[in-house]
N, CA, C and O atoms as a printed pandas DataFrame, in Angstrom:
     atom_number atom_name residue_name chain_id  residue_number  x_coord  y_coord  z_coord
0              1         N          MET        A               1    1.077   -1.497    0.118
1              2        CA          MET        A               1   -0.175   -0.325    0.397
2              3         C          MET        A               1    0.654    1.505   -0.003
3              4         O          MET        A               1    1.794    1.742    0.396
4              5         N          GLU        A               2    0.008    2.342   -0.632
5              6        CA          GLU        A               2    1.471    3.228   -0.853
6              7         C          GLU        A               2    1.184    4.699    0.184
7              8         O          GLU        A               2    0.077    5.143    0.490
8              9         N          THR        A               3    2.457    5.226    0.565
9             10        CA          THR        A               3    2.040    6.792    1.185
10            11         C          THR        A               3    0.892    7.389    0.635
11            12         O          THR        A               3    0.804    7.618   -0.571
12            13         N          THR        A               4   -0.085    7.682    1.531
13            14        CA          THR        A               4   -0.904    8.891    0.743
14            15         C          THR        A               4   -0.643   10.037    1.921
15            16         O          THR        A               4   -0.188    9.745    3.027
16            17         N          ALA        A               5   -1.105   11.770    1.395
17            18        CA          ALA        A               5   -1.182   12.378    2.036
18            19         C          ALA        A               5   -2.088   12.402    3.294
19            20         O          ALA        A               5   -2.234   13.616    3.442
20            21         N          LYS        A               6   -2.784   11.807    4.289
21            22        CA          LYS        A               6   -3.778   12.193    4.954
22            23         C          LYS        A               6   -2.444   11.330    5.733
23            24         O          LYS        A               6   -1.793   12.302    6.116
24            25         N          GLU        A               7   -1.887   10.467    6.057
25            26        CA          GLU        A               7   -0.282    9.132    6.646
26            27         C          GLU        A               7    0.686   10.925    6.874
27            28         O          GLU        A               7    0.818   11.394    8.005
28            29         N          ILE        A               8    0.929   11.250    6.320
29            30        CA          ILE        A               8    2.228   12.323    6.202
30            31         C          ILE        A               8    2.287   14.022    6.870
31            32         O          ILE        A               8    3.145   14.794    7.298
32            33         N          MET        A               9    0.908   14.007    6.657
33            34        CA          MET        A               9    0.228   15.586    6.843
34            35         C          MET        A               9    0.597   15.268    8.678
35            36         O          MET        A               9    0.855   14.310    9.406
36            37         N          SER        A              10    0.357   17.214    8.809
37            38        CA          SER        A              10    1.004   17.665   10.118
38            39         C          SER        A              10   -0.897   18.004   10.218
39            40         O          SER        A              10   -1.501   17.987    9.145
40            41         N          THR        A              11   -1.597   18.254   11.352
41            42        CA          THR        A              11   -2.745   17.801   11.408
42            43         C          THR        A              11   -2.832   19.808   12.901
43            44         O          THR        A              11   -3.720   20.546   13.328
44            45         N          GLU        A              12   -1.209   19.691   13.045
45            46        CA          GLU        A              12   -1.380   20.790   13.905
46            47         C          GLU        A              12   -0.726   23.024   12.535
47            48         O          GLU        A              12    0.203   23.724   12.131
48            49         N          MET        A              13   -2.065   22.863   12.589
49            50        CA          MET        A              13   -1.312   24.107   11.543
50            51         C          MET        A              13   -2.163   25.173   11.943
51            52         O          MET        A              13   -2.919   25.112   12.912
52            53         N          LEU        A              14   -2.013   26.293   11.077
53            54        CA          LEU        A              14   -2.318   27.705   11.277
54            55         C          LEU        A              14   -2.637   28.341   10.005
55            56         O          LEU        A              14   -1.977   28.342    8.965
56            57         N          ASN        A              15   -3.994   28.994   10.317
57            58        CA          ASN        A              15   -4.249   29.359    9.228
58            59         C          ASN        A              15   -5.080   30.829    9.744
59            60         O          ASN        A              15   -5.524   31.230   10.820
60            61         N          ALA        A              16   -5.000   31.485    8.030
61            62        CA          ALA        A              16   -6.058   32.530    7.813
62            63         C          ALA        A              16   -7.228   32.505    7.609
63            64         O          ALA        A              16   -7.784   31.798    6.768
64            65         N          THR        A              17   -8.102   33.800    8.861
65            66        CA          THR        A              17   -9.578   33.583    8.029
66            67         C          THR        A              17   -9.722   34.471    7.033
67            68         O          THR        A              17   -8.927   35.318    6.627
68            69         N          GLU        A              18  -10.791   34.207    6.680
69            70        CA          GLU        A              18  -11.780   35.912    5.643
70            71         C          GLU        A              18  -11.955   36.950    6.738
71            72         O          GLU        A              18  -12.592   37.026    7.789
72            73         N          GLY        A              19  -11.403   37.458    6.281
73            74        CA          GLY        A              19  -11.778   39.050    7.226
74            75         C          GLY        A              19  -10.737   39.051    7.957
75            76         O          GLY        A              19  -11.033   39.793    8.893
76            77         N          MET        A              20   -9.835   38.726    8.088
77            78        CA          MET        A              20   -9.020   39.297    9.261
78            79         C          MET        A              20   -7.762   40.688    8.944
79            80         O          MET        A              20   -7.537   41.241    7.868
80            81         N          THR        A              21   -7.424   40.825    9.651
81            82        CA          THR        A              21   -6.991   42.039    9.668
82            83         C          THR        A              21   -5.324   42.006    8.981
83            84         O          THR        A              21   -4.284   41.722    9.575
84            85         N          ILE        A              22   -5.459   42.294    7.931
85            86        CA          ILE        A              22   -3.647   42.985    8.201
86            87         C          ILE        A              22   -2.277   42.698    9.894
87            88         O          ILE        A              22   -1.237   42.119   10.208
88            89         N          GLU        A              23   -2.843   43.182   10.175
89            90        CA          GLU        A              23   -2.901   43.301   11.673
90            91         C          GLU        A              23   -2.357   41.969   12.689
91            92         O          GLU        A              23   -1.339   41.713   13.332
92            93         N          GLU        A              24   -4.084   41.106   12.329
93            94        CA          GLU        A              24   -3.831   40.023   12.596
94            95         C          GLU        A              24   -2.807   38.853   12.180
95            96         O          GLU        A              24   -2.475   37.859   12.826
96            97         N          ALA        A              25   -2.466   39.219   11.080
97            98        CA          ALA        A              25   -2.481   38.066   10.283
98            99         C          ALA        A              25   -0.954   37.987    9.733
99           100         O          ALA        A              25   -0.499   37.099    9.012
100          101         N          LEU        A              26   -0.025   39.527   10.420
101          102        CA          LEU        A              26    0.778   39.560   10.586
102          103         C          LEU        A              26    1.346   39.366   11.821
103          104         O          LEU        A              26    2.566   39.287   11.961
104          105         N          LYS        A              27    0.393   39.266   12.929
105          106        CA          LYS        A              27    0.663   38.485   14.848
106          107         C          LYS        A              27    1.306   37.126   14.320
107          108         O          LYS        A              27    2.453   36.798   14.626
108          109         N          LEU        A              28    0.601   36.476   13.626
109          110        CA          LEU        A              28    0.346   34.735   13.200
110          111         C          LEU        A              28    1.761   35.016   12.374
111          112         O          LEU        A              28    2.850   34.582   12.749
112          113         N          LEU        A              29    1.615   35.575   11.545
113          114        CA          LEU        A              29    3.398   35.375   10.757
114          115         C          LEU        A              29    4.743   35.574   10.737
115          116         O          LEU        A              29    5.597   35.419    9.864
116          117         N          ILE        A              30    4.772   35.972   11.945
117          118        CA          ILE        A              30    5.853   37.072   13.007
118          119         C          ILE        A              30    5.971   35.939   14.255
119          120         O          ILE        A              30    6.860   35.089   14.289
120          121         N          ASN        A              31    5.209   36.043   14.990
121          122        CA          ASN        A              31    5.121   35.162   15.889
122          123         C          ASN        A              31    5.226   33.556   15.520
123          124         O          ASN        A              31    5.776   32.895   16.401
124          125         N          SER        A              32    4.885   32.986   14.616
125          126        CA          SER        A              32    5.112   31.648   14.536
126          127         C          SER        A              32    6.402   31.095   13.305
127          128         O          SER        A              32    6.852   29.987   13.014
128          129         N          ARG        A              33    6.668   32.482   12.822
129          130        CA          ARG        A              33    8.036   32.509   12.297
130          131         C          ARG        A              33    7.856   31.761   10.319
131          132         O          ARG        A              33    8.510   31.744    9.277
132          133         N          ILE        A              34    7.137   31.497   10.611
133          134        CA          ILE        A              34    6.357   31.542    8.945
134          135         C          ILE        A              34    5.947   32.032    7.529
135          136         O          ILE        A              34    5.180   32.994    7.513
136          137         N          THR        A              35    6.238   31.651    6.651
137          138        CA          THR        A              35    6.394   32.883    4.795
138          139         C          THR        A              35    4.771   32.388    4.931
139          140         O          THR        A              35    4.207   33.395    4.501
140          141         N          GLY        A              36    4.061   31.755    5.160
141          142        CA          GLY        A              36    2.304   31.571    4.391
142          143         C          GLY        A              36    1.582   31.464    4.899
143          144         O          GLY        A              36    1.794   31.077    6.048
144          145         N          LEU        A              37    0.353   31.675    4.537
145          146        CA          LEU        A              37   -1.062   31.046    5.761
146          147         C          LEU        A              37   -2.020   30.672    4.614
147          148         O          LEU        A              37   -2.435   31.332    3.662
148          149         N          PRO        A              38   -2.337   28.834    5.185
149          150        CA          PRO        A              38   -3.669   28.779    3.885
150          151         C          PRO        A              38   -4.654   29.587    4.208
151          152         O          PRO        A              38   -4.240   30.143    5.225
152          153         N          VAL        A              39   -6.204   30.195    3.857
153          154        CA          VAL        A              39   -6.851   30.494    3.951
154          155         C          VAL        A              39   -7.907   30.385    3.812
155          156         O          VAL        A              39   -8.276   30.514    2.645
156          157         N          VAL        A              40   -9.014   30.089    4.882
157          158        CA          VAL        A              40  -10.068   29.154    4.795
158          159         C          VAL        A              40  -10.989   29.752    5.006
159          160         O          VAL        A              40  -10.667   30.864    5.424
160          161         N          ASP        A              41  -12.280   29.590    4.928
161          162        CA          ASP        A              41  -13.932   30.765    4.743
162          163         C          ASP        A              41  -14.742   30.277    5.955
163          164         O          ASP        A              41  -13.894   29.440    6.265
164          165         N          ALA        A              42  -15.567   30.136    6.774
165          166        CA          ALA        A              42  -16.047   30.362    8.342
166          167         C          ALA        A              42  -16.932   28.848    7.606
167          168         O          ALA        A              42  -18.140   28.974    7.806
168          169         N          GLU        A              43  -16.687   27.877    7.047
169          170        CA          GLU        A              43  -17.079   26.229    6.629
170          171         C          GLU        A              43  -15.279   25.898    6.929
171          172         O          GLU        A              43  -15.385   24.690    7.141
172          173         N          GLY        A              44  -13.874   26.166    7.064
173          174        CA          GLY        A              44  -13.383   25.735    7.084
174          175         C          GLY        A              44  -12.892   25.178    5.564
175          176         O          GLY        A              44  -11.870   24.501    5.452
176          177         N          LYS        A              45  -13.726   25.535    4.428
177          178        CA          LYS        A              45  -13.102   25.544    3.134
178          179         C          LYS        A              45  -11.804   26.478    2.454
179          180         O          LYS        A              45  -11.621   27.695    2.408
180          181         N          MET        A              46  -11.077   25.418    1.999
181          182        CA          MET        A              46  -10.068   26.458    1.485
182          183         C          MET        A              46   -9.932   26.779    0.252
183          184         O          MET        A              46   -9.832   26.057   -0.740
184          185         N          ILE        A              47   -9.932   28.561    0.419
185          186        CA          ILE        A              47  -10.528   29.805   -0.565
186          187         C          ILE        A              47   -8.977   30.557   -0.892
187          188         O          ILE        A              47   -9.074   31.343   -1.835
188          189         N          GLY        A              48   -7.872   30.488   -0.427
189          190        CA          GLY        A              48   -6.787   31.051   -1.328
190          191         C          GLY        A              48   -5.625   30.790    0.200
191          192         O          GLY        A              48   -5.658   30.302    1.330
192          193         N          VAL        A              49   -4.652   31.520   -0.767
193          194        CA          VAL        A              49   -2.967   31.210    0.693
194          195         C          VAL        A              49   -2.925   32.809    0.652
195          196         O          VAL        A              49   -3.067   33.476   -0.373
196          197         N          LEU        A              50   -2.655   33.433    2.244
197          198        CA          LEU        A              50   -1.718   34.788    2.060
198          199         C          LEU        A              50   -0.401   34.100    2.410
199          200         O          LEU        A              50   -0.352   33.050    3.050
200          201         N          SER        A              51    1.067   35.007    1.774
201          202        CA          SER        A              51    1.625   35.515    2.034
202          203         C          SER        A              51    2.890   36.528    2.170
203          204         O          SER        A              51    2.779   37.426    1.335
204          205         N          GLU        A              52    3.538   36.599    2.613
205          206        CA          GLU        A              52    4.527   37.976    3.063
206          207         C          GLU        A              52    4.031   38.615    2.031
207          208         O          GLU        A              52    3.698   39.732    2.426
208          209         N          TYR        A              53    3.860   38.516    1.166
209          210        CA          TYR        A              53    4.417   39.242   -0.037
210          211         C          TYR        A              53    3.028   40.138   -0.637
211          212         O          TYR        A              53    2.916   41.203   -1.246
212          213         N          ASP        A              54    2.159   39.222   -0.179
213          214        CA          ASP        A              54    0.622   39.666   -0.366
214          215         C          ASP        A              54    0.162   40.674    0.575
215          216         O          ASP        A              54   -0.884   41.310    0.442
216          217         N          ILE        A              55    1.269   40.830    1.854
217          218        CA          ILE        A              55    0.157   41.437    2.837
218          219         C          ILE        A              55    1.353   42.958    2.595
219          220         O          ILE        A              55    0.832   44.053    2.386
220          221         N          LEU        A              56    2.790   42.848    2.652
221          222        CA          LEU        A              56    3.520   43.249    1.626
222          223         C          LEU        A              56    2.707   44.300    0.704
223          224         O          LEU        A              56    2.311   45.354    1.202
224          225         N          MET        A              57    2.588   44.143    0.023
225          226        CA          MET        A              57    1.796   44.537   -1.268
226          227         C          MET        A              57    0.554   45.832   -0.265
227          228         O          MET        A              57    0.803   46.955    0.174
228          229         N          GLN        A              58   -0.531   45.145   -0.230
229          230        CA          GLN        A              58   -1.126   45.729   -0.021
230          231         C          GLN        A              58   -0.619   46.932    1.236
231          232         O          GLN        A              58   -0.983   48.053    0.883
232          233         N          ILE        A              59    0.020   46.943    2.406
233          234        CA          ILE        A              59    0.836   48.123    2.701
234          235         C          ILE        A              59    1.137   49.062    2.247
235          236         O          ILE        A              59    0.837   50.230    2.494
236          237         N          SER        A              60    2.089   48.375    1.166
237          238        CA          SER        A              60    2.563   49.529   -0.194
238          239         C          SER        A              60    1.916   50.285   -0.473
239          240         O          SER        A              60    2.124   51.496   -0.545
240          241         N          GLN        A              61    0.475   49.353   -0.802
241          242        CA          GLN        A              61   -0.888   50.425   -2.046
242          243         C          GLN        A              61   -1.583   51.172   -1.051
243          244         O          GLN        A              61   -2.740   51.480   -1.335
244          245         N          ALA        A              62   -1.092   51.564    0.155
245          246        CA          ALA        A              62   -2.212   51.949    0.885
246          247         C          ALA        A              62   -0.813   53.721    0.748
247          248         O          ALA        A              62    0.390   53.855    0.525
248          249         N          LYS        A              63   -2.235   54.857    1.110
249          250        CA          LYS        A              63   -1.753   55.978    0.090
250          251         C          LYS        A              63   -1.230   56.752    1.039
251          252         O          LYS        A              63   -1.319   57.978    0.961
252          253         N          ASN        A              64   -0.279   55.796    2.618
253          254        CA          ASN        A              64    0.032   56.360    3.691
254          255         C          ASN        A              64    0.470   55.494    4.713
255          256         O          ASN        A              64   -0.384   54.922    5.391
256          257         N          MET        A              65    1.329   55.360    4.867
257          258        CA          MET        A              65    1.526   54.679    5.871
258          259         C          MET        A              65    1.072   54.888    7.717
259          260         O          MET        A              65    1.722   55.096    8.742
260          261         N          LYS        A              66   -0.054   54.738    7.460
261          262        CA          LYS        A              66   -0.407   55.421    9.424
262          263         C          LYS        A              66   -1.349   53.599    9.552
263          264         O          LYS        A              66   -1.739   52.782    8.718
264          265         N          PRO        A              67   -1.364   53.691   11.244
265          266        CA          PRO        A              67   -1.433   52.588   11.822
266          267         C          PRO        A              67   -3.800   52.065   11.484
267          268         O          PRO        A              67   -4.632   51.258   11.898
268          269         N          GLU        A              68   -3.706   53.192   10.551
269          270        CA          GLU        A              68   -5.085   52.581   10.231
270          271         C          GLU        A              68   -4.575   51.194    9.511
271          272         O          GLU        A              68   -4.170   50.408   10.368
272          273         N          VAL        A              69   -4.505   50.807    8.517
273          274        CA          VAL        A              69   -3.519   50.379    7.156
274          275         C          VAL        A              69   -3.359   49.442    7.502
275          276         O          VAL        A              69   -3.072   48.557    6.696
276          277         N          PHE        A              70   -3.487   49.108    9.171
277          278        CA          PHE        A              70   -3.161   47.150   10.008
278          279         C          PHE        A              70   -4.266   47.281   10.217
279          280         O          PHE        A              70   -4.776   46.447   10.965
280          281         N          GLN        A              71   -4.955   48.154    9.771
281          282        CA          GLN        A              71   -6.809   47.545    9.950
282          283         C          GLN        A              71   -7.948   47.136    9.582
283          284         O          GLN        A              71   -9.017   46.806   10.096
284          285         N          GLN        A              72   -7.245   47.279    8.052
285          286        CA          GLN        A              72   -7.998   46.437    7.188
286          287         C          GLN        A              72   -7.988   45.147    6.610
287          288         O          GLN        A              72   -7.007   44.404    6.624
288          289         N          VAL        A              73   -8.636   44.992    6.309
289          290        CA          VAL        A              73   -8.938   43.587    6.174
290          291         C          VAL        A              73   -7.839   42.820    4.878
291          292         O          VAL        A              73   -7.751   43.321    3.757
292          293         N          ILE        A              74   -7.192   41.755    5.222
293          294        CA          ILE        A              74   -5.894   41.369    4.522
294          295         C          ILE        A              74   -6.623   41.147    2.487
295          296         O          ILE        A              74   -7.836   41.119    2.276
296          297         N          THR        A              75   -5.879   41.061    1.661
297          298        CA          THR        A              75   -6.450   40.685    1.069
298          299         C          THR        A              75   -4.871   39.143    0.618
299          300         O          THR        A              75   -3.735   38.944    1.050
300          301         N          PHE        A              76   -6.125   38.192   -0.832
301          302        CA          PHE        A              76   -5.182   37.510   -0.266
302          303         C          PHE        A              76   -5.529   36.442   -1.861
303          304         O          PHE        A              76   -6.338   36.742   -2.740
304          305         N          SER        A              77   -4.785   35.398   -1.832
305          306        CA          SER        A              77   -4.268   35.003   -3.772
306          307         C          SER        A              77   -5.666   33.955   -3.975
307          308         O          SER        A              77   -5.771   32.938   -3.290
308          309         N          ARG        A              78   -6.530   34.278   -4.825
309          310        CA          ARG        A              78   -7.262   33.240   -3.888
310          311         C          ARG        A              78   -6.839   31.929   -5.040
311          312         O          ARG        A              78   -7.307   30.802   -4.878
312          313         N          LYS        A              79   -6.072   32.197   -5.987
313          314        CA          LYS        A              79   -5.607   30.480   -6.378
314          315         C          LYS        A              79   -4.507   29.752   -5.474
315          316         O          LYS        A              79   -3.350   30.145   -5.323
316          317         N          ALA        A              80   -5.014   28.758   -4.972
317          318        CA          ALA        A              80   -4.132   27.946   -4.114
318          319         C          ALA        A              80   -4.386   26.579   -4.375
319          320         O          ALA        A              80   -5.479   26.021   -4.271
320          321         N          ASP        A              81   -3.022   25.937   -4.813
321          322        CA          ASP        A              81   -2.322   24.649   -5.400
322          323         C          ASP        A              81   -2.180   23.984   -3.831
323          324         O          ASP        A              81   -1.494   24.385   -2.891
324          325         N          THR        A              82   -3.166   22.724   -3.924
325          326        CA          THR        A              82   -3.575   21.952   -2.281
326          327         C          THR        A              82   -3.836   20.295   -2.753
327          328         O          THR        A              82   -4.365   19.794   -3.745
328          329         N          ILE        A              83   -3.411   19.920   -1.944
329          330        CA          ILE        A              83   -2.622   18.365   -2.321
330          331         C          ILE        A              83   -4.324   17.578   -1.825
331          332         O          ILE        A              83   -5.081   18.208   -1.086
332          333         N          ALA        A              84   -4.695   16.191   -2.359
333          334        CA          ALA        A              84   -6.224   15.849   -1.754
334          335         C          ALA        A              84   -5.586   14.456   -0.654
335          336         O          ALA        A              84   -4.551   13.889   -1.006
336          337         N          GLU        A              85   -6.008   14.197    0.110
337          338        CA          GLU        A              85   -6.002   13.525    1.525
338          339         C          GLU        A              85   -5.070   12.417    0.542
339          340         O          GLU        A              85   -3.971   11.959    0.851
340          341         N          ASN        A              86   -5.589   12.228   -0.305
341          342        CA          ASN        A              86   -5.333   10.429   -1.010
342          343         C          ASN        A              86   -4.526    9.737   -2.343
343          344         O          ASN        A              86   -4.412    8.692   -2.984
344          345         N          MET        A              87   -3.751   12.081   -2.192
345          346        CA          MET        A              87   -3.178   11.815   -3.128
346          347         C          MET        A              87   -1.606   10.725   -2.414
347          348         O          MET        A              87   -1.155   10.614   -1.274
348          349         N          PRO        A              88   -1.170   10.072   -3.833
349          350        CA          PRO        A              88    0.258    9.477   -3.200
350          351         C          PRO        A              88    1.644   10.127   -3.428
351          352         O          PRO        A              88    1.891   10.999   -4.261
352          353         N          LEU        A              89    2.472    9.588   -2.592
353          354        CA          LEU        A              89    3.641   10.151   -2.398
354          355         C          LEU        A              89    3.744   10.689   -3.797
355          356         O          LEU        A              89    3.493   11.832   -4.180
356          357         N          ASN        A              90    4.183    9.599   -4.525
357          358        CA          ASN        A              90    5.224    9.880   -5.541
358          359         C          ASN        A              90    4.356   11.153   -6.547
359          360         O          ASN        A              90    4.971   11.733   -7.442
360          361         N          ASP        A              91    3.214   11.395   -6.317
361          362        CA          ASP        A              91    2.893   12.635   -6.515
362          363         C          ASP        A              91    2.703   13.782   -5.943
363          364         O          ASP        A              91    2.229   14.783   -6.480
364          365         N          ILE        A              92    3.144   13.645   -4.598
365          366        CA          ILE        A              92    3.482   14.635   -3.569
366          367         C          ILE        A              92    4.830   15.424   -4.430
367          368         O          ILE        A              92    4.869   16.298   -5.297
368          369         N          VAL        A              93    5.439   14.957   -4.005
369          370        CA          VAL        A              93    6.723   14.307   -4.311
370          371         C          VAL        A              93    6.651   15.900   -5.512
371          372         O          VAL        A              93    6.796   17.092   -5.237
372          373         N          LYS        A              94    6.463   15.440   -6.390
373          374        CA          LYS        A              94    6.068   15.900   -8.382
374          375         C          LYS        A              94    6.059   17.079   -7.928
375          376         O          LYS        A              94    6.868   18.006   -7.913
376          377         N          ARG        A              95    4.147   16.771   -7.242
377          378        CA          ARG        A              95    4.124   18.300   -7.010
378          379         C          ARG        A              95    5.626   19.451   -6.633
379          380         O          ARG        A              95    6.212   20.305   -7.298
380          381         N          PHE        A              96    5.706   19.187   -5.960
381          382        CA          PHE        A              96    6.215   19.938   -5.149
382          383         C          PHE        A              96    7.681   20.471   -5.356
383          384         O          PHE        A              96    8.151   21.486   -4.841
384          385         N          ILE        A              97    8.372   19.514   -6.284
385          386        CA          ILE        A              97    9.481   20.324   -7.584
386          387         C          ILE        A              97    8.813   20.701   -8.517
387          388         O          ILE        A              97    9.556   21.368   -9.237
388          389         N          ASP        A              98    7.740   20.653   -8.959
389          390        CA          ASP        A              98    7.789   20.672   -9.812
390          391         C          ASP        A              98    6.940   22.543   -9.347
391          392         O          ASP        A              98    6.785   23.355  -10.259
392          393         N          SER        A              99    6.530   22.884   -7.921
393          394        CA          SER        A              99    5.950   24.251   -8.017
394          395         C          SER        A              99    6.764   25.014   -7.384
395          396         O          SER        A              99    6.654   26.229   -7.224
396          397         N          LYS        A             100    7.933   24.038   -6.861
397          398        CA          LYS        A             100    8.603   24.968   -5.445
398          399         C          LYS        A             100    7.915   25.276   -3.708
399          400         O          LYS        A             100    8.159   25.422   -2.510
400          401         N          TYR        A             101    7.319   25.242   -4.340
401          402        CA          TYR        A             101    6.561   25.790   -2.856
402          403         C          TYR        A             101    7.073   24.767   -2.068
403          404         O          TYR        A             101    7.445   23.630   -2.358
404          405         N          ARG        A             102    6.999   25.702   -0.460
405          406        CA          ARG        A             102    8.202   24.814    0.801
406          407         C          ARG        A             102    6.855   24.153    1.642
407          408         O          ARG        A             102    6.967   23.233    2.453
408          409         N          ARG        A             103    5.704   24.744    1.316
409          410        CA          ARG        A             103    4.060   23.687    1.635
410          411         C          ARG        A             103    3.409   23.577    1.247
411          412         O          ARG        A             103    3.353   24.180    0.175
412          413         N          LEU        A             104    2.604   23.007    1.503
413          414        CA          LEU        A             104    0.951   23.057    0.399
414          415         C          LEU        A             104   -0.069   22.439    1.499
415          416         O          LEU        A             104    0.418   21.746    2.392
416          417         N          PRO        A             105   -0.979   22.587    1.477
417          418        CA          PRO        A             105   -2.269   22.547    1.919
418          419         C          PRO        A             105   -3.168   21.164    1.703
419          420         O          PRO        A             105   -3.798   20.954    0.667
420          421         N          VAL        A             106   -3.149   20.647    2.345
421          422        CA          VAL        A             106   -3.721   19.599    2.017
422          423         C          VAL        A             106   -5.862   19.418    2.376
423          424         O          VAL        A             106   -6.189   20.013    3.403
424          425         N          VAL        A             107   -6.437   19.076    2.014
425          426        CA          VAL        A             107   -8.247   18.819    1.334
426          427         C          VAL        A             107   -8.463   17.717    0.812
427          428         O          VAL        A             107   -8.179   16.948   -0.107
428          429         N          ASN        A             108   -9.439   18.003    2.261
429          430        CA          ASN        A             108  -10.412   16.479    1.769
430          431         C          ASN        A             108  -11.139   16.513    0.641
431          432         O          ASN        A             108  -10.699   17.248   -0.243
432          433         N          LYS        A             109  -12.384   15.770    0.369
433          434        CA          LYS        A             109  -12.715   16.260   -0.888
434          435         C          LYS        A             109  -13.977   17.514   -1.094
435          436         O          LYS        A             109  -14.287   18.226   -2.049
436          437         N          ALA        A             110  -14.306   17.422   -0.213
437          438        CA          ALA        A             110  -15.622   18.819    0.572
438          439         C          ALA        A             110  -14.848   19.803    0.451
439          440         O          ALA        A             110  -15.607   20.770    0.387
440          441         N          GLY        A             111  -13.695   20.201    0.372
441          442        CA          GLY        A             111  -12.702   20.983   -0.200
442          443         C          GLY        A             111  -12.225   21.667    1.592
443          444         O          GLY        A             111  -11.683   22.764    1.724
444          445         N          LYS        A             112  -12.481   20.993    2.468
445          446        CA          LYS        A             112  -11.774   21.692    3.405
446          447         C          LYS        A             112  -10.376   21.582    4.068
447          448         O          LYS        A             112   -9.625   20.607    4.031
448          449         N          LEU        A             113  -10.260   22.270    4.422
449          450        CA          LEU        A             113   -8.694   21.767    5.322
450          451         C          LEU        A             113   -8.517   21.646    6.082
451          452         O          LEU        A             113   -8.550   22.288    7.131
452          453         N          ILE        A             114   -8.010   19.854    5.472
453          454        CA          ILE        A             114   -7.175   19.389    7.251
454          455         C          ILE        A             114   -5.976   19.272    7.690
455          456         O          ILE        A             114   -5.837   18.893    8.853
456          457         N          GLY        A             115   -5.075   19.497    7.067
457          458        CA          GLY        A             115   -3.611   19.003    7.394
458          459         C          GLY        A             115   -2.522   20.061    6.232
459          460         O          GLY        A             115   -3.110   20.509    5.247
460          461         N          ILE        A             116   -1.765   20.236    6.311
461          462        CA          ILE        A             116   -0.522   20.899    5.404
462          463         C          ILE        A             116    0.834   19.797    5.345
463          464         O          ILE        A             116    0.621   18.891    6.150
464          465         N          ILE        A             117    2.104   19.623    4.657
465          466        CA          ILE        A             117    3.055   19.421    4.072
466          467         C          ILE        A             117    3.521   19.693    3.580
467          468         O          ILE        A             117    3.323   20.045    2.417
468          469         N          THR        A             118    4.672   19.685    4.357
469          470        CA          THR        A             118    6.034   20.582    4.313
470          471         C          THR        A             118    7.455   19.697    3.037
471          472         O          THR        A             118    7.479   18.556    2.576
472          473         N          ARG        A             119    8.323   20.747    2.877
473          474        CA          ARG        A             119    9.266   20.471    2.596
474          475         C          ARG        A             119   10.475   19.412    3.914
475          476         O          ARG        A             119   11.521   18.892    3.526
476          477         N          ARG        A             120   10.229   19.367    4.647
477          478        CA          ARG        A             120   11.074   19.271    5.771
478          479         C          ARG        A             120    9.963   17.667    6.219
479          480         O          ARG        A             120   10.321   16.513    6.453
480          481         N          ASP        A             121    8.498   18.326    6.181
481          482        CA          ASP        A             121    7.854   16.575    5.960
482          483         C          ASP        A             121    8.282   15.643    5.888
483          484         O          ASP        A             121    8.592   14.830    6.759
484          485         N          LEU        A             122    8.443   15.605    3.747
485          486        CA          LEU        A             122    8.860   14.806    3.207
486          487         C          LEU        A             122   10.483   14.288    2.972
487          488         O          LEU        A             122   10.823   13.251    2.403
488          489         N          MET        A             123   11.589   15.569    3.726
489          490        CA          MET        A             123   12.508   14.993    4.217
490          491         C          MET        A             123   12.614   13.788    5.211
491          492         O          MET        A             123   13.417   12.861    5.109
492          493         N          ARG        A             124   11.417   13.998    6.454
493          494        CA          ARG        A             124   11.238   13.067    7.417
494          495         C          ARG        A             124   11.062   11.904    7.166
495          496         O          ARG        A             124   11.676   11.006    7.742
496          497         N          VAL        A             125   10.137   11.701    6.204
497          498        CA          VAL        A             125    9.743   10.533    5.376
498          499         C          VAL        A             125   10.439    9.550    5.309
499          500         O          VAL        A             125   10.336    8.558    6.030
500          501         N          PHE        A             126   11.615    9.808    3.997
501          502        CA          PHE        A             126   12.150    9.103    3.797
502          503         C          PHE        A             126   13.770    9.575    4.809
503          504         O          PHE        A             126   14.552    8.625    4.766
504          505         N          TYR        A             127   13.938    9.932    5.053
505          506        CA          TYR        A             127   14.927    9.410    6.408
506          507         C          TYR        A             127   14.949    8.595    7.112
507          508         O          TYR        A             127   15.922    7.956    7.513
508          509         N          TYR        A             128   13.340    8.449    7.496
509          510        CA          TYR        A             128   13.079    6.832    7.974
510          511         C          TYR        A             128   13.269    5.590    7.835
511          512         O          TYR        A             128   13.596    4.562    8.428
512          513         N          ARG        A             129   12.712    6.353    6.081
513          514        CA          ARG        A             129   12.208    4.561    5.244
514          515         C          ARG        A             129   14.087    4.436    4.977
515          516         O          ARG        A             129   14.636    3.334    5.008
516          517         N          ALA        A             130   14.876    5.743    4.727
517          518        CA          ALA        A             130   16.183    5.088    4.475
518          519         C          ALA        A             130   16.741    4.175    6.151
519          520         O          ALA        A             130   17.275    3.078    6.316
520          521         N          ARG        A             131   16.294    5.268    7.154
521          522        CA          ARG        A             131   16.806    4.027    8.533
522          523         C          ARG        A             131   16.241    2.955    9.139
523          524         O          ARG        A             131   16.544    2.414   10.203
524          525         N          LEU        A             132   15.231    2.654    8.207
525          526        CA          LEU        A             132   14.591    1.182    8.392
526          527         C          LEU        A             132   15.032   -0.388    7.366
527          528         O          LEU        A             132   14.946   -1.597    7.579
528          529         N          SER        A             133   15.454    0.360    6.363
529          530        CA          SER        A             133   16.111   -0.430    5.322
530          531         C          SER        A             133   17.475   -1.052    5.496
531          532         O          SER        A             133   17.976   -1.707    4.582
């Protein structure tokens, strides 16, 4: 039986929510030392991805750098590359290589965010496989 996304994904993850402010998103990114977040709607469905770049663009487009800009609702990329929970490991590796992403969200059949896989997770899988062989 082939290893799937559901078996290697991390379910402990952070996400941004629709309607979150720039300040709230910055706090999550900075305190967690990450560069991007999946964005979910009220039902937990994946609707996009927020990156540091998205935030910098939004702040730079504000007419002034007054504190009010940080209370604006985040804008994010509505296009999100995701992995299906049943995707085989070989396909996941190919997706990472082809896309050059550092992390990819995992969704179930309903499109709900259920986990995340990072390059580090893949390295861990291969490391343990090498140790077991």
